[in-house]
C-alpha positions, 0 to 999 in steps of 0.5 A: 528810233535812235541808234547807239553804236558802242566801241568796245567790248569791255566792261564799259562798253557793254555796261553802257550798251545794256543801259542804253537798251534798258533806258530806251528799249526801242533804241538800236544798239550795236556793239563793235569789238575787236574780240572775235567770239564774245565779251569776257573779263580780262581781269579773269585771264589769271583764274582761267590759267590758274584753273580757279575758273574752269570754264571760259564761261566763268569769265564772261561779263554778259553772255551773247544770249543775254545781250541778244535777248535785249536786243543788242547786235554784237 
């Protein structure tokens, strides 16, 4: 079994993890990030502050449930 460690929970890191898992569903993929709670789109922060996005879920890149469903550890 291949093991892949992705360092960073940004858009690039999350897309790399999802792509790796889709390419080889049997591999173990782990994402390590300094974000404590969940991955989000940093460019969405001004929209959250202004109220254009009224839920934190609107800033999600991929939800943790989606990542877990693919078998990716975050």
